[in-house]
N, C-alpha and C positions, 0 to 999 in steps of 0.2 A: 107589685102584687095588687090585684084588684081588691076592692073592699069586700070583706066577708060579712055575712050577717052576724049580729050579736046573739048570743044565747045566754040563758041563765042556767048556771050549773052550781050545785051545792059544793062549797069549797072542799068538803070532806071527800068528794069524788076524785080530787086531784092527789090525794094521799094514798100511797100503796097500802094494801091491807096490813102488811107486816109492821107498818109504822103508825097505824091509826091510834094505838094506845098512847102515843106521844102527845096527842091532842085531847085526850079524855082524862080529866082530873079524877074521874070515878072508876077508871079501869082497874080491874083486879089483877094486877101484875106484881111480880117481885120487885122490890126496891131496886132502883138503878144506881149505878156509880157514875156513868157517863151517858149522856143522851145527846145526839147530834142529828141535825136535819138541814138539808140544802133547800133554800127557797128561791123562787124565781124573781124576776126583775119588776114585777108589777106591784104598785102600791095597793092594788085591790086585794093583795094577799095578806095585808096587815092583820085582818081578823084571824087568819090562820097562825100568823106569828104570835099574836096575843094568846091564842088558845094553847100553843106550844109552851109559852112561858108560864102561863097559869097552871098548866098540867105539870110542868117541871117543879113547881113549888107547891103542889097540891096538898102536901102533908102539913103545911104551915098555916098560921091563922090568916084571916082575910086581909089585915093590914100588910103583912109580909108579902102575901101573894100579889096584892095590888102594887106595892112598891117595886117588887122584882119585875113584874110585868111592865110597869111604867118605864123603868130604866132600860130593860131589854128592848122595848119598843123604840126607845130613843136610839139605841145602837143600830137597830135594823133600819130605821128611817134615815139615819146618817149614811148607812151603806147605800141605800137607794138614791139618796140625794147627792152625795159627794163622791161617788166612785163609779167605775164602769159597771158595777153590779146593777145599777138602775137603768142601764141601757138595754135595748132589745137583746134577748138571749142571755142576759147577765144573770148571775146567781150570787148569793151570799149564804154562808153557813152559820148557824147558831149551834154552839156546843155548850151544854150545861154539865158541870161537874159538881157532884155532891160530896161534901166532907162532913165531919162531925160538927163543925162550927158554922157552916154556911154554904151558900151556893156561889159558884163562880161561873159566869157566862162569858163566852168569847164569841165575837162576831168577826168572821173572816170575809173580807170583800175582795173584789177583783182589781183593786188598785185605783190610782188617781185617774180621773176621767180623761185627762189629756194624754195619758200614756207615760207621764213622767215617771222616771225610775230613780231610785235612791242609789247613789254610787256605792260600790262595794266597800264595806268597812265603815260607812257613815250611817247615821240614823237621824231621822227627822220626827221627833216625838210630837204628838198632839198636845195642845195646851187649851184648857177650858177658858172661854172668854169671861173675864171677871165681870163684865157688864151684862152677861147672858141672862141673869136672873132679874134684871131691871124690868119693870112693867112695860116700858116703851121699847124694849129690845126687839128688833125685827129678825135677828138671827143669833145663833150661838147658844140657844137655850138648852139644846140636847146635852152637850158635854158639860154645861154648867150644872144641869140637874144631876148628872152622874157624879160630877165632882163634889157636889154638895151633899148628896144623899147616900152614895155607895160607901161601904167601909173602906175600900181602896179601889183604884182603877189604874189603867195604863194601856200602853199599846207597844207593838214591836218596833215602831219607828221606821218601817219599810213601806214607802209610799206605793210601790207597785204590787204589794201583797199585804195589805194592812190587816192586822189582827188587833182589835180593841177589846179589852176585857174589863169586867168589874167583879168584885167580890162583895157579897152582901151577907154579913153575919146574921145568924138566926136571932141573936139577942140585939134588939133595936134600942136598948137603953142607951141614952146619950145621942142617938141619931136625931138630927133635926126633924125628921119625919114624925118620930114619936113625940117630940116636944110640941109640935104644931097641932097635934090632935086634941 
């Protein structure tokens, strides 16, 4: 394909009208139970990902919104970096579910970048790198942050259709995030 000229386009123009309230924390809409959106493969869409996450936690205080957005951004960045979702025409989906006690975010990607599959009946679960939070760590920070700061987290163990999730309780008492402030 020949090179095409670059254009500047507001990210909001990429969102269908029916979904624009997903990215607006001030939208006057009824409370949601589940909110889901499919994102494209470009890291340039990360501001849109963060807007989705911030709007999903809009009714919470600034610390909670920041933490939820931070952890959700890590899942999205991992999908772009470590799966086929980050390749041309790839996608990943963020699904936020609200409960009485907190928010659960699930990131579904398009699987291992080399096309590796998980044999039927077997699971290969992700494990956070214990050295990921070290100052000198060059990788492994994303899941280490999720492991350290989310109330709980996990994945489905299926490399060819990975779903990584975390739950963040509304009450951050006892959370390392709250004690660091």
